DOZA-666296 format. One line per 4 residues: their letters; for each residue x, y, z of N, C-alpha, C, O. Coordinates in Angstrom, 1 decimal. Example, Ala and Ser with C-alpha at 12.3 -4.5 7.8 and 13.67 -1.06 7.14 Angstrom:
<nodes>
as	13.2,-5.7,7.8,12.3,-4.5,7.8,13.2,-3.3,7.8,14.2,-3.3,8.5; 12.8,-2.2,7.1,13.7,-1.1,7.1,12.9,0.0,7.9,13.4,1.1,8.0
</nodes>
This chain:
<nodes>
mtnr	-9.6,11.8,79.7,-9.0,12.7,78.7,-7.6,12.8,79.0,-7.1,13.2,80.0; -6.8,12.3,78.0,-5.3,12.3,78.2,-4.7,13.7,77.9,-3.6,13.9,78.4; -5.4,14.5,77.2,-4.7,15.8,76.8,-5.3,16.9,77.7,-5.2,18.1,77.4; -5.9,16.6,78.8,-6.5,17.6,79.7,-5.4,18.0,80.7,-4.8,17.2,81.4
aiis	-5.2,19.3,80.8,-4.2,19.9,81.8,-4.9,20.9,82.7,-5.6,21.7,82.2; -4.6,20.8,84.0,-5.1,21.7,84.9,-4.0,22.9,85.0,-2.8,22.6,85.2; -4.5,24.1,84.9,-3.7,25.3,85.0,-3.8,25.9,86.4,-4.9,26.1,86.9; -2.7,26.1,87.0,-2.7,26.7,88.3,-1.5,27.6,88.4,-0.4,27.3,88.0
tpea	-1.7,28.8,89.0,-0.6,29.7,89.3,-0.8,30.5,90.6,-1.9,30.9,90.9; 0.3,30.7,91.3,0.1,31.5,92.6,0.0,33.0,92.2,-0.3,33.8,93.1; 0.1,33.4,91.0,-0.1,34.8,90.5,-1.6,35.2,90.5,-2.0,36.3,90.2; -2.5,34.2,90.7,-3.9,34.4,90.7,-4.5,33.8,92.0,-3.9,32.9,92.6
paai	-5.7,34.2,92.4,-6.2,33.7,93.6,-6.4,32.1,93.5,-6.8,31.6,92.5; -6.1,31.5,94.6,-6.5,30.0,94.7,-8.0,29.9,94.6,-8.7,30.8,94.9; -8.4,28.7,94.1,-9.8,28.3,94.0,-10.4,28.4,95.4,-9.8,27.9,96.4; -11.6,28.9,95.5,-12.3,28.9,96.9,-13.4,27.9,96.9,-14.3,28.0,97.7
gpys	-13.3,26.9,96.0,-14.3,25.9,96.0,-13.7,24.7,95.2,-12.5,24.7,94.9; -14.6,23.7,94.9,-14.1,22.5,94.2,-14.0,22.8,92.7,-14.8,22.2,91.9; -13.0,23.6,92.3,-12.8,23.9,90.8,-11.3,24.2,90.7,-10.6,24.5,91.6; -10.9,24.2,89.4,-9.6,24.6,89.0,-9.5,26.1,88.5,-10.5,26.6,88.1
qavk	-8.4,26.7,88.6,-8.3,28.1,88.0,-8.6,28.0,86.6,-9.3,28.8,86.0; -8.1,27.0,85.9,-8.4,26.8,84.5,-8.1,25.4,84.1,-7.4,24.6,84.8; -8.7,25.0,82.9,-8.5,23.7,82.4,-8.1,23.9,80.9,-8.8,24.7,80.2; -7.1,23.2,80.4,-6.7,23.3,79.0,-6.8,22.0,78.4,-6.3,21.0,78.9
vggt	-7.5,21.9,77.3,-7.7,20.7,76.5,-7.3,21.1,75.0,-7.9,21.9,74.4; -6.2,20.5,74.5,-5.7,20.9,73.2,-5.3,22.4,73.3,-4.5,22.7,74.1; -5.8,23.1,72.4,-5.5,24.6,72.3,-6.5,25.5,72.9,-6.4,26.7,72.8; -7.4,24.9,73.6,-8.5,25.7,74.3,-8.3,25.7,75.8,-8.0,24.7,76.4
vwis	-8.5,26.9,76.3,-8.4,27.1,77.8,-9.7,27.7,78.3,-10.1,28.7,77.8; -10.2,27.0,79.3,-11.4,27.6,80.0,-10.9,28.1,81.4,-10.5,27.3,82.2; -11.0,29.4,81.6,-10.7,30.0,82.8,-11.9,30.2,83.7,-12.9,30.8,83.3; -11.8,29.7,84.9,-12.9,29.9,85.8,-13.2,31.3,86.2,-12.3,32.2,86.0
gqip	-14.4,31.6,86.6,-14.8,33.0,87.0,-13.9,33.5,88.0,-13.6,32.8,89.0; -13.4,34.7,87.8,-12.5,35.4,88.7,-13.3,36.6,89.4,-14.0,37.4,88.7; -13.1,36.7,90.6,-13.6,37.8,91.4,-12.4,38.6,91.9,-11.3,38.2,91.7; -12.7,39.8,92.4,-11.6,40.7,92.8,-10.8,40.4,94.1,-10.8,41.2,95.0
lvpd	-10.3,39.2,94.1,-9.4,38.7,95.2,-8.0,39.0,94.8,-7.5,38.8,93.6; -7.2,39.5,95.8,-5.8,39.7,95.6,-5.1,38.4,95.9,-5.3,37.8,97.0; -4.3,37.9,95.0,-3.7,36.5,95.1,-2.9,36.3,96.4,-3.0,35.3,97.0; -2.1,37.3,96.7,-1.2,37.1,97.9,-1.9,37.0,99.2,-1.6,36.2,100.1
smel	-3.0,37.9,99.4,-3.7,37.9,100.7,-5.0,37.2,100.7,-5.6,36.9,101.7; -5.6,36.9,99.4,-6.9,36.3,99.3,-7.9,37.3,99.9,-9.0,36.8,100.3; -7.6,38.5,100.0,-8.6,39.6,100.4,-9.2,40.2,99.3,-8.6,40.2,98.2; -10.4,40.7,99.4,-11.1,41.4,98.4,-10.5,42.8,98.2,-10.2,43.5,99.2
vkgd	-10.4,43.2,96.9,-10.0,44.6,96.6,-11.0,45.6,97.2,-12.2,45.4,97.1; -10.5,46.6,97.8,-11.4,47.7,98.3,-11.5,48.7,97.2,-10.5,48.9,96.4; -12.6,49.3,97.1,-12.7,50.4,96.1,-13.9,50.2,95.1,-14.7,49.3,95.3; -13.9,51.1,94.2,-15.1,51.1,93.2,-15.0,50.0,92.2,-14.1,49.2,92.3
ikaq	-16.0,50.0,91.3,-16.0,48.9,90.3,-14.8,48.9,89.4,-14.4,47.8,89.0; -14.2,50.1,89.1,-12.9,50.1,88.3,-11.8,49.3,89.0,-11.0,48.6,88.4; -11.7,49.5,90.3,-10.6,48.9,91.1,-10.9,47.3,91.1,-10.0,46.5,90.9; -12.1,47.0,91.3,-12.5,45.6,91.3,-12.3,44.9,90.0,-11.7,43.8,89.9
atqv	-12.7,45.6,88.9,-12.6,45.1,87.6,-11.1,44.9,87.2,-10.7,43.9,86.6; -10.3,45.9,87.6,-8.8,45.8,87.3,-8.2,44.6,88.0,-7.4,43.9,87.3; -8.6,44.3,89.2,-8.1,43.1,89.9,-8.5,41.8,89.1,-7.8,40.9,88.9; -9.8,41.8,88.8,-10.4,40.6,88.1,-9.6,40.4,86.8,-9.2,39.2,86.5
fqnl	-9.4,41.4,86.0,-8.7,41.2,84.7,-7.2,40.9,84.9,-6.6,40.1,84.1; -6.6,41.4,86.0,-5.2,41.0,86.4,-5.2,39.5,86.7,-4.2,38.8,86.3; -6.2,39.0,87.4,-6.2,37.6,87.7,-6.4,36.8,86.5,-5.7,35.7,86.3; -7.3,37.2,85.5,-7.4,36.5,84.3,-6.1,36.5,83.5,-5.8,35.4,82.9
qaia	-5.5,37.6,83.5,-4.2,37.7,82.7,-3.2,36.7,83.3,-2.5,36.0,82.5; -3.1,36.6,84.6,-2.1,35.7,85.2,-2.3,34.3,84.9,-1.4,33.5,84.6; -3.6,33.9,84.8,-4.0,32.5,84.5,-3.7,32.3,83.0,-3.3,31.2,82.6; -4.0,33.2,82.2,-3.8,33.1,80.7,-2.3,32.9,80.5,-1.9,32.1,79.7
naag	-1.5,33.7,81.2,0.0,33.5,81.1,0.4,32.2,81.5,1.2,31.5,80.8; -0.1,31.7,82.6,0.2,30.3,83.1,-0.2,29.2,82.1,0.4,28.2,82.1; -1.2,29.5,81.3,-1.7,28.5,80.4,-0.8,28.6,79.0,-1.1,27.8,78.1; 0.1,29.5,79.0,1.0,29.7,77.8,0.4,30.7,76.8,0.8,30.6,75.6
gsld	-0.5,31.5,77.2,-1.1,32.5,76.3,-1.2,33.8,76.9,-0.4,34.2,77.8; -2.1,34.6,76.5,-2.4,35.9,77.0,-3.9,36.2,76.8,-4.6,35.5,76.2; -4.3,37.4,77.3,-5.7,37.8,77.1,-5.9,38.0,75.6,-7.1,38.1,75.1; -4.9,38.3,74.8,-5.0,38.4,73.3,-5.5,37.1,72.7,-6.0,37.1,71.6
navk	-5.4,36.0,73.4,-5.9,34.7,72.9,-7.4,34.5,73.3,-8.0,33.5,73.0; -8.0,35.4,74.0,-9.4,35.3,74.4,-10.3,35.3,73.2,-10.2,36.1,72.3; -11.2,34.3,73.2,-12.2,34.3,72.1,-13.6,34.5,72.7,-14.6,34.9,72.0; -13.8,34.4,74.0,-15.1,34.6,74.6,-14.9,35.0,76.1,-14.1,34.4,76.8
inis	-15.6,36.1,76.5,-15.5,36.6,77.8,-16.9,36.7,78.3,-17.8,37.1,77.6; -17.2,36.2,79.5,-18.5,36.3,80.2,-18.4,37.2,81.4,-17.6,36.9,82.3; -19.1,38.2,81.4,-19.1,39.1,82.6,-20.4,39.1,83.4,-21.5,39.2,82.8; -20.3,38.9,84.7,-21.5,39.0,85.5,-21.3,40.2,86.4,-20.3,40.3,87.1
ltdl	-22.3,41.1,86.5,-22.3,42.3,87.3,-23.5,42.2,88.2,-24.6,41.7,87.8; -23.4,42.7,89.4,-24.6,42.9,90.3,-25.4,44.1,89.9,-26.5,44.3,90.4; -24.8,45.0,89.1,-25.5,46.3,88.7,-25.0,46.6,87.3,-23.9,47.0,87.1; -25.9,46.6,86.4,-25.5,46.9,85.0,-25.2,48.4,84.9,-24.8,48.8,83.8
adfa	-25.4,49.2,85.8,-25.0,50.6,85.8,-23.5,50.7,85.8,-22.9,51.7,85.4; -22.8,49.6,86.1,-21.3,49.5,86.1,-20.8,49.2,84.8,-19.6,49.1,84.6; -21.7,48.9,83.8,-21.3,48.4,82.4,-20.2,49.3,81.8,-19.2,48.8,81.3; -20.4,50.6,81.7,-19.5,51.6,81.1,-18.1,51.5,81.7,-17.1,51.5,81.0
avne	-18.1,51.6,83.1,-16.9,51.5,83.8,-16.1,50.3,83.6,-14.9,50.3,83.4; -16.8,49.1,83.5,-16.1,47.8,83.2,-15.6,47.9,81.8,-14.5,47.3,81.5; -16.3,48.4,80.9,-15.8,48.5,79.5,-14.5,49.3,79.5,-13.6,48.9,78.7; -14.4,50.4,80.2,-13.1,51.2,80.2,-12.0,50.3,80.7,-10.9,50.3,80.1
vmae	-12.2,49.6,81.8,-11.1,48.8,82.3,-10.8,47.6,81.3,-9.6,47.4,81.1; -11.8,47.0,80.8,-11.5,45.9,79.9,-10.7,46.3,78.7,-9.9,45.6,78.2; -10.9,47.6,78.2,-10.2,48.1,77.1,-8.7,48.2,77.4,-7.8,48.3,76.5; -8.4,48.3,78.7,-6.9,48.4,79.1,-6.2,47.0,79.0,-5.0,47.0,78.9
ffne	-7.0,46.0,79.0,-6.4,44.6,79.0,-6.5,43.9,77.7,-5.8,42.9,77.5; -7.3,44.3,76.8,-7.5,43.6,75.5,-7.2,44.5,74.4,-7.4,45.7,74.4; -6.7,43.9,73.3,-6.4,44.6,72.0,-7.4,44.2,71.0,-7.9,43.1,71.0; -7.6,45.0,70.0,-8.5,44.6,68.9,-7.7,43.6,68.0,-6.5,43.7,67.9
pypa	-8.4,42.7,67.4,-9.9,42.5,67.5,-10.3,41.9,68.8,-9.7,41.0,69.3; -11.3,42.5,69.4,-11.8,42.0,70.7,-12.5,40.7,70.7,-13.0,40.3,69.7; -12.5,39.9,71.8,-13.2,38.7,71.8,-14.7,38.9,71.9,-15.2,39.9,72.2; -15.4,37.8,71.6,-16.9,37.8,71.8,-17.1,38.0,73.3,-16.2,37.7,74.1
racv	-18.3,38.5,73.6,-18.6,38.8,75.0,-20.0,38.8,75.4,-20.8,39.1,74.5; -20.3,38.4,76.5,-21.7,38.5,77.1,-21.5,39.3,78.5,-20.5,39.1,79.1; -22.5,40.1,78.8,-22.5,40.8,80.1,-23.9,40.7,80.6,-24.8,41.2,80.0; -24.1,40.2,81.8,-25.4,40.0,82.4,-25.4,40.6,83.8,-24.3,40.6,84.5
qvaa	-26.5,41.0,84.3,-26.7,41.4,85.7,-27.3,40.1,86.4,-28.2,39.4,86.0; -26.7,39.9,87.6,-27.1,38.8,88.4,-27.5,39.3,89.8,-27.2,40.4,90.2; -28.2,38.5,90.5,-28.7,38.9,91.8,-27.6,38.9,92.9,-27.6,39.8,93.7; -26.6,38.0,92.8,-25.6,38.0,93.8,-24.4,37.2,93.1,-24.5,36.4,92.2
lpka	-23.2,37.5,93.7,-21.9,36.7,93.3,-21.3,36.3,94.6,-21.6,36.8,95.7; -20.3,35.3,94.5,-19.6,34.8,95.6,-18.9,36.0,96.4,-18.4,37.0,95.8; -18.9,35.8,97.7,-18.3,36.8,98.6,-19.0,38.2,98.5,-18.4,39.2,98.9; -20.2,38.3,97.9,-20.9,39.5,97.8,-20.1,40.6,97.0,-20.3,41.8,97.2
vdie	-19.3,40.1,96.0,-18.6,41.1,95.1,-19.6,41.6,94.0,-20.7,41.2,93.9; -19.1,42.6,93.3,-19.9,43.3,92.3,-19.7,42.8,90.9,-20.4,43.0,90.0; -18.5,42.0,90.7,-18.2,41.5,89.4,-17.5,40.1,89.4,-16.8,39.8,90.4; -17.8,39.3,88.4,-17.1,38.1,88.2,-16.9,37.9,86.6,-17.9,38.2,85.9
veai	-15.7,37.5,86.2,-15.5,37.4,84.8,-14.8,36.0,84.5,-13.9,35.6,85.2; -15.3,35.3,83.5,-14.6,34.1,83.1,-14.2,34.3,81.6,-14.8,35.1,80.9; -13.3,33.4,81.2,-12.8,33.6,79.8,-12.5,32.2,79.1,-12.2,31.2,79.8; -12.6,32.2,77.8,-12.2,31.0,77.0,-11.1,31.6,76.1,-11.3,32.6,75.4
lat	-10.0,30.8,76.0,-8.9,31.2,75.2,-8.6,30.1,74.2,-8.9,29.0,74.4; -8.2,30.5,73.0,-7.7,29.6,72.0,-6.2,30.0,71.8,-5.8,31.0,71.3; -5.4,29.0,72.3,-3.9,29.3,72.3,-3.2,28.5,71.2,-2.0,28.7,71.1
</nodes>
């Protein structure tokens, strides 16, 4: 693929496995799942689900910016939670990062996530 670009920024956590922060093909950007890692230290955010979700959405925002867009370009968000009881709190945080019209979204409960975190979010952007 000649129009495939790998997106990488120090403003978001480095990949902790064999994947890219994001891949852009044409005007579409696929952002890998982000967990609540602080980019500078690569340490997990301490605190409740709101603190964790805030870091996750900040990471997504940084990658979206590096791809030449913003979270306003999001067309689909996939949220994985280890406890769906956190659904309302994550909605509150998400509303701080997105403007209407909101992207399509899925939210599922999963048994476990990398580094035993409570939340992971991935995004697809149309820039």
